[in-house]
Backbone bond lengths (Angstrom), bond angles and torsions (degrees), N, CA, C in turn:
res aa  C-N    CA-C-N  psi(-1)  N-CA   C-N-CA  omega(-1)  CA-C   N-CA-C  phi
1 M - - - 1.425 - - 1.522 109.09 -
2 T 1.327 115.40 135.34 1.465 119.46 179.61 1.508 109.63 -92.32
3 G 1.305 114.43 162.63 1.452 120.10 -179.32 1.524 111.30 -74.11
4 P 1.310 114.31 175.09 1.472 116.98 179.88 1.527 109.81 -63.02
5 E 1.324 115.41 148.27 1.466 120.02 179.47 1.525 109.15 -67.93
6 P 1.331 115.96 141.81 1.463 117.31 177.07 1.529 109.47 -69.52
7 P 1.327 116.43 150.74 1.466 118.27 178.67 1.531 109.50 -63.94
8 P 1.324 116.78 152.11 1.470 119.10 -178.49 1.531 110.66 -66.44
9 A 1.319 114.34 152.62 1.479 120.42 178.54 1.525 108.71 -65.11
10 P 1.328 117.31 149.69 1.469 118.97 -179.21 1.522 111.04 -62.33
11 D 1.294 114.91 137.11 1.445 122.01 -179.83 1.534 108.75 -83.84
12 W 1.320 117.79 161.32 1.466 121.05 -179.51 1.522 110.92 -63.06
13 W 1.314 116.32 -33.51 1.458 119.73 179.72 1.528 110.25 -66.53
14 D 1.331 115.86 -40.79 1.456 119.60 179.00 1.521 110.93 -67.02
15 R 1.320 117.10 -39.08 1.471 120.12 178.33 1.525 111.24 -68.35
16 L 1.331 116.77 -33.51 1.458 120.75 -178.40 1.522 111.56 -66.11
17 Y 1.331 117.25 -42.44 1.446 119.91 -175.74 1.525 113.90 -102.92
18 A 1.294 117.54 14.94 1.456 120.38 177.55 1.523 109.49 -81.57
19 D 1.334 116.89 150.32 1.467 120.09 176.47 1.519 110.01 -66.98
20 D 1.290 117.06 -38.85 1.456 122.47 177.75 1.526 105.97 -101.69
21 P 1.343 119.14 122.71 1.457 119.45 -174.82 1.522 113.19 -61.09
22 D 1.336 118.10 -26.91 1.460 119.36 179.65 1.518 111.76 -87.96
23 A 1.323 115.51 -7.39 1.460 118.24 -175.97 1.513 109.83 -83.14
24 G 1.283 115.67 148.15 1.449 122.43 175.62 1.515 107.00 -132.80
25 P 1.325 117.02 -165.46 1.455 118.13 178.39 1.523 111.68 -65.38
26 A 1.315 116.56 -32.40 1.460 118.55 179.34 1.510 108.36 -144.14
27 K 1.328 115.67 134.12 1.457 119.36 178.09 1.509 108.28 -99.90
28 H 1.291 115.09 131.92 1.455 119.55 173.79 1.508 108.01 -148.55
29 P 1.302 117.81 148.72 1.458 119.61 -178.97 1.524 110.05 -70.30
30 D 1.313 114.02 147.63 1.445 120.19 177.86 1.527 109.08 -70.74
31 P 1.323 117.94 132.79 1.453 117.84 -179.57 1.526 112.03 -68.33
32 D 1.339 117.73 -27.44 1.469 120.61 179.65 1.527 108.53 -123.91
33 P 1.331 118.19 78.79 1.464 117.85 -179.15 1.522 110.12 -70.30
34 C 1.303 115.90 107.84 1.465 121.64 178.67 1.526 107.17 -123.08
35 P 1.319 117.63 116.15 1.466 117.34 179.35 1.524 110.29 -66.22
36 D 1.319 114.13 150.58 1.461 118.93 178.36 1.520 109.44 -63.49
37 P 1.312 116.23 140.26 1.469 117.50 177.13 1.520 109.61 -68.19
38 R 1.292 115.86 148.83 1.467 120.33 178.75 1.511 109.55 -67.15
39 P 1.324 117.49 135.65 1.465 118.32 178.03 1.524 109.62 -67.81
40 D 1.307 114.48 149.14 1.455 120.01 -179.70 1.525 108.83 -65.79
41 A 1.310 116.09 131.98 1.474 120.23 -177.95 1.516 111.01 -66.42
42 G 1.323 118.21 -29.09 1.461 120.93 -178.63 1.508 113.25 -89.62
43 A 1.328 118.40 -2.61 1.463 121.02 -178.73 1.522 109.77 -70.40
44 R 1.311 114.62 142.06 1.456 120.23 -179.83 1.517 108.45 -113.26
45 P 1.321 117.83 149.67 1.457 119.55 178.07 1.527 110.45 -68.00
46 W 1.320 116.56 162.04 1.455 121.46 -175.17 1.519 112.54 -63.74
47 W 1.337 118.34 -29.30 1.460 120.34 -176.71 1.518 112.00 -79.08
48 A 1.323 118.44 -7.64 1.458 121.51 -179.51 1.520 111.96 -98.13
49 V 1.322 118.47 15.19 1.454 120.80 -177.15 1.524 110.82 -67.02
50 L 1.314 117.59 -39.11 1.460 120.94 -176.39 1.521 113.60 -81.72
51 H 1.307 117.58 -13.08 1.450 120.43 -177.83 1.515 110.44 -99.25
52 P 1.322 117.66 138.21 1.468 118.44 178.57 1.524 110.60 -69.13
53 V 1.298 114.65 155.80 1.461 120.14 178.54 1.523 107.90 -75.65
54 R 1.290 115.60 126.99 1.466 120.67 -179.93 1.516 108.96 -98.01
55 Q 1.287 115.28 129.05 1.453 120.56 177.21 1.526 107.64 -105.14
56 H 1.303 116.40 101.70 1.449 121.52 179.78 1.520 108.72 -97.87
57 P 1.319 116.70 130.75 1.460 117.20 174.81 1.523 109.57 -69.83
58 E 1.283 115.51 148.94 1.458 120.12 178.49 1.526 108.93 -67.48
59 P 1.328 117.79 127.54 1.464 118.79 179.46 1.524 110.00 -69.94
60 E 1.300 113.02 142.96 1.458 118.08 177.17 1.520 108.71 -76.17
61 P 1.294 117.03 138.20 1.465 117.95 179.49 1.528 110.29 -66.58
62 A 1.313 114.22 139.20 1.465 119.72 -179.42 1.533 109.06 -72.64
63 P 1.312 116.03 143.43 1.474 117.49 177.32 1.519 109.57 -66.56
64 R 1.298 115.62 138.28 1.458 120.75 -177.35 1.517 109.02 -110.88
65 D 1.328 114.75 123.74 1.465 119.56 176.17 1.523 109.18 -90.80
66 D 1.312 112.58 -76.11 1.454 119.64 -176.59 1.524 108.50 -118.58
67 P 1.297 116.58 143.05 1.463 116.91 174.80 1.522 109.81 -72.41
68 G 1.295 115.55 153.63 1.458 120.00 177.13 1.511 111.37 121.95
69 V 1.303 114.62 -174.25 1.452 122.08 -177.77 1.512 108.27 -104.24
70 H 1.332 115.52 132.04 1.457 120.84 178.68 1.527 108.33 -109.53
71 I 1.318 117.42 122.82 1.455 122.43 -177.69 1.514 108.18 -124.66
72 T 1.340 115.18 130.86 1.459 120.46 174.13 1.514 106.95 -99.97
73 I 1.321 116.94 118.18 1.460 120.54 -176.20 1.520 110.18 -90.33
74 N 1.283 118.41 -46.30 1.460 121.95 -177.38 1.517 109.25 -95.94
75 Q 1.333 116.29 112.07 1.454 121.48 178.06 1.527 108.39 -82.48
76 P 1.310 117.58 146.94 1.470 118.36 177.14 1.526 109.78 -68.53
77 P 1.326 117.81 145.28 1.469 119.85 -179.43 1.527 110.10 -68.96
78 P 1.339 117.44 151.38 1.473 119.27 177.92 1.522 110.21 -68.97
79 H 1.318 114.79 155.89 1.460 118.89 178.40 1.515 109.53 -66.36
80 P 1.340 118.59 138.42 1.469 119.75 -176.92 1.526 112.82 -66.20
81 E 1.326 118.82 -28.99 1.466 119.68 -178.30 1.530 112.06 -81.84
82 Q 1.315 117.60 -13.92 1.455 121.03 -179.74 1.535 108.61 -127.92
83 P 1.365 117.43 102.70 1.471 118.91 -177.49 1.524 111.05 -67.84
84 D 1.314 115.03 151.58 1.461 119.00 179.30 1.528 109.95 -71.85
85 G 1.316 117.21 173.04 1.459 122.13 -174.26 1.512 113.89 -63.70
86 R 1.327 117.18 -37.53 1.466 119.24 -179.25 1.522 111.19 -68.89
87 R 1.316 117.23 -40.57 1.463 119.42 179.59 1.522 109.82 -66.04
88 R 1.317 117.34 -40.91 1.462 121.26 178.07 1.527 110.13 -63.23
89 A 1.325 117.82 -39.94 1.469 121.10 178.99 1.530 110.72 -67.00
90 R 1.330 117.06 -38.55 1.480 119.45 177.24 1.517 111.71 -65.12
91 I 1.325 116.57 -41.76 1.464 120.03 179.30 1.521 110.08 -64.26
92 R 1.339 116.99 -42.67 1.464 120.75 178.93 1.532 110.15 -63.92
93 W 1.347 117.56 -42.14 1.455 120.98 178.81 1.530 110.55 -62.22
94 L 1.328 117.49 -43.41 1.463 121.04 -179.04 1.523 111.12 -65.21
95 I 1.316 118.08 -42.52 1.468 120.54 178.14 1.529 110.10 -65.52
96 Y 1.311 116.34 -43.81 1.465 122.42 -177.43 1.524 111.12 -61.05
97 H 1.338 116.39 -52.56 1.458 119.65 -177.90 1.527 112.60 -78.52
98 G 1.327 117.44 -31.66 1.455 119.50 176.52 1.522 111.89 -64.75
99 A 1.333 116.35 -40.82 1.466 119.12 177.22 1.526 110.23 -66.51
100 G 1.332 117.47 -37.90 1.470 119.98 176.98 1.521 111.81 -64.24
101 A 1.332 117.24 -42.52 1.467 120.52 178.46 1.528 110.63 -66.39
102 G 1.325 116.79 -37.71 1.466 119.70 178.38 1.520 112.06 -64.67
103 V 1.319 116.77 -43.26 1.467 120.00 178.38 1.529 109.71 -65.59
104 G 1.312 117.81 -41.09 1.457 120.77 178.47 1.518 112.21 -64.23
105 W 1.324 116.29 -34.42 1.468 120.00 178.29 1.521 110.50 -71.97
106 L 1.348 116.66 -38.27 1.465 120.10 -179.75 1.517 112.60 -68.77
107 I 1.328 118.67 -33.56 1.467 119.39 -179.86 1.526 112.15 -83.27
108 G 1.341 117.97 -3.10 1.457 121.37 172.81 1.518 115.10 101.00
109 F 1.300 118.20 2.44 1.455 119.93 179.38 1.528 111.14 -73.22
110 G 1.317 117.34 -36.55 1.465 121.76 -179.57 1.516 113.67 -63.62
111 P 1.350 118.26 -51.21 1.462 118.49 177.65 1.529 113.16 -62.60
112 A 1.336 117.38 -32.87 1.466 119.51 179.21 1.534 110.13 -67.82
113 V 1.323 117.36 -41.69 1.463 120.43 178.69 1.527 109.53 -67.22
114 S 1.329 117.65 -39.60 1.468 121.02 178.81 1.522 111.28 -61.80
115 A 1.329 116.78 -43.50 1.464 120.18 178.93 1.534 110.62 -65.79
116 W 1.316 116.77 -40.19 1.461 120.54 178.39 1.523 111.20 -64.35
117 L 1.327 116.78 -42.00 1.464 120.12 178.38 1.529 111.26 -66.47
118 G 1.340 117.47 -32.91 1.456 120.62 178.89 1.521 112.73 -66.70
119 T 1.314 116.87 -28.23 1.461 119.45 -179.27 1.532 113.03 -82.30
120 L 1.333 117.64 -14.05 1.460 120.47 -175.04 1.520 113.78 -84.11
121 G 1.297 117.98 -18.84 1.465 120.60 178.90 1.515 112.13 73.92
122 T 1.332 115.95 -131.03 1.462 119.54 -174.06 1.528 112.83 -75.14
123 T 1.311 118.38 -14.30 1.464 120.16 178.07 1.528 112.07 -88.44
124 A 1.323 117.09 3.49 1.462 120.81 -176.86 1.527 113.03 -61.89
125 P 1.346 120.88 -43.31 1.473 117.83 179.47 1.525 112.85 -61.44
126 A 1.318 117.88 -40.85 1.460 120.14 179.35 1.529 110.73 -65.65
127 A 1.333 116.79 -42.15 1.463 120.09 179.14 1.529 110.70 -67.16
128 G 1.332 117.30 -37.85 1.466 120.61 178.20 1.519 111.81 -66.10
129 I 1.326 116.83 -39.25 1.465 120.10 176.81 1.529 109.67 -66.36
130 G 1.316 117.28 -39.28 1.463 120.47 176.53 1.522 111.83 -63.16
131 L 1.336 116.55 -40.43 1.459 120.94 177.10 1.527 110.66 -63.70
132 C 1.322 116.97 -39.89 1.470 120.50 177.60 1.524 110.86 -64.62
133 L 1.333 117.39 -40.01 1.462 120.32 178.43 1.522 111.34 -65.66
134 I 1.318 116.92 -39.27 1.461 120.01 177.05 1.523 110.33 -66.53
135 A 1.328 117.61 -37.01 1.464 120.74 178.38 1.527 111.75 -71.00
136 C 1.328 117.77 -19.10 1.472 120.95 177.23 1.521 111.96 -71.49
137 I 1.318 118.14 -25.54 1.464 121.10 -174.16 1.526 111.61 -60.25
138 P 1.349 119.98 -54.90 1.475 116.68 179.09 1.521 112.47 -68.11
139 A 1.318 117.60 -30.11 1.461 119.41 179.97 1.522 111.43 -66.54
140 A 1.318 117.48 -30.91 1.461 120.46 178.78 1.524 111.91 -90.32
141 W 1.318 118.65 -25.06 1.454 122.32 -173.47 1.526 112.78 -88.84
142 L 1.307 118.11 -40.08 1.466 121.46 -173.86 1.529 114.90 -62.28
143 P 1.326 120.99 -41.72 1.471 118.29 -176.46 1.530 113.51 -64.36
144 G 1.305 118.50 -22.83 1.450 120.48 -177.76 1.516 114.14 -87.26
145 L 1.314 118.55 -3.46 1.457 119.95 -178.51 1.527 110.24 -70.19
146 P 1.318 117.10 135.31 1.463 118.60 -174.69 1.522 114.50 -75.00
147 F 1.338 118.58 -19.39 1.454 119.03 -176.45 1.526 113.10 -86.86
148 I 1.320 118.54 -3.27 1.459 120.48 175.59 1.523 107.53 -85.02
149 P 1.329 117.51 121.54 1.472 119.15 -178.61 1.534 110.67 -63.11
150 P 1.313 117.57 143.14 1.469 120.22 -178.22 1.531 115.22 -55.16
151 P 1.343 120.09 -36.47 1.473 116.79 178.11 1.526 113.92 -66.49
152 L 1.339 117.61 -23.24 1.466 120.36 -178.62 1.524 113.08 -92.57
153 R 1.329 118.55 -5.78 1.460 120.39 -176.53 1.524 113.54 -63.56
154 P 1.336 121.15 -42.55 1.474 118.06 178.23 1.531 112.71 -60.90
155 A 1.342 116.98 -40.28 1.467 119.33 178.99 1.523 110.61 -68.19
156 T 1.328 117.75 -37.87 1.457 121.24 179.26 1.525 110.96 -65.84
157 V 1.308 115.87 -41.35 1.468 119.66 178.14 1.518 109.68 -64.16
158 W 1.305 117.01 -42.24 1.465 119.89 -179.63 1.530 110.43 -64.91
159 L 1.323 118.27 -42.37 1.461 120.68 178.61 1.531 111.40 -65.09
160 A 1.313 117.44 -34.22 1.462 120.08 178.63 1.522 111.79 -73.88
161 R 1.317 117.10 -22.35 1.469 120.07 -179.90 1.519 112.84 -87.26
162 I 1.304 119.04 -8.21 1.470 121.24 179.53 1.525 110.92 -59.15
163 P 1.350 120.79 -50.64 1.474 118.63 179.13 1.526 112.79 -63.08
164 L 1.326 116.46 -36.80 1.467 119.95 179.87 1.523 110.94 -64.64
165 A 1.317 117.00 -49.96 1.467 120.17 -178.70 1.524 111.41 -65.13
166 T 1.324 117.82 -38.11 1.464 120.85 179.75 1.524 111.29 -68.08
167 A 1.337 116.85 -42.45 1.465 119.86 178.93 1.520 110.78 -65.62
168 A 1.332 117.23 -39.10 1.462 119.67 178.72 1.523 111.41 -66.33
169 L 1.332 117.26 -40.13 1.466 120.10 178.21 1.529 111.17 -67.39
170 A 1.315 117.68 -41.56 1.466 120.38 178.08 1.534 110.52 -65.00
171 L 1.324 117.22 -38.05 1.451 120.63 177.20 1.511 111.02 -64.50
172 A 1.317 116.75 -42.67 1.475 119.77 -178.47 1.523 111.97 -69.41
173 L 1.322 117.52 -33.68 1.460 119.30 -173.91 1.525 114.31 -92.93
174 H 1.311 118.23 -35.43 1.468 119.06 -167.17 1.515 116.24 -123.39
175 A 1.300 120.57 -0.10 1.451 119.82 179.28 1.526 109.52 -76.78
176 P 1.331 117.76 134.38 1.465 119.30 178.30 1.532 109.89 -65.85
177 G 1.289 115.71 137.79 1.452 120.72 177.95 1.524 114.25 89.10
178 T 1.322 118.68 1.62 1.464 119.18 177.11 1.509 109.40 -84.49
179 V 1.297 116.59 159.48 1.452 121.90 -173.21 1.513 112.96 -80.31
180 I 1.326 116.73 -31.93 1.484 118.72 -173.84 1.500 111.72 -71.86
């Protein structure tokens, strides 16, 4: 005669809803307690098969003076002979769009837009803003085209911005009801 059957091992459902995560319907010691083998330190997960192994050097710990947060409120002013990045970007933007508006005005697009805005009356600012939005489409779309060679992209972007800059300048200067 054999002994009583051991109780069944805890099911996943029983472990899921148990108060104690290791508890099951019946606790009994494992007849063959074998600890899990240590995972290999060099083993990589399955999702990292396509990615190369990155060897990062251990960062050196930063020297610590005082605990706490250090905040610098007053930044030193930029050197007067070397403008900061934002000022340089503004100057480049002004030259870029100013030259585009100037070329558009010289070829006659500016006076034509000004005359058109003058005939619209009080709806001129809305129509001018709509014209500027329509002129934004090629200016935003052309630089991303793959068939434009990279050396020609700055010139292409500038040529596409000529109608936009000219329409914006005509709107600012000649639309009835504008502040400028």
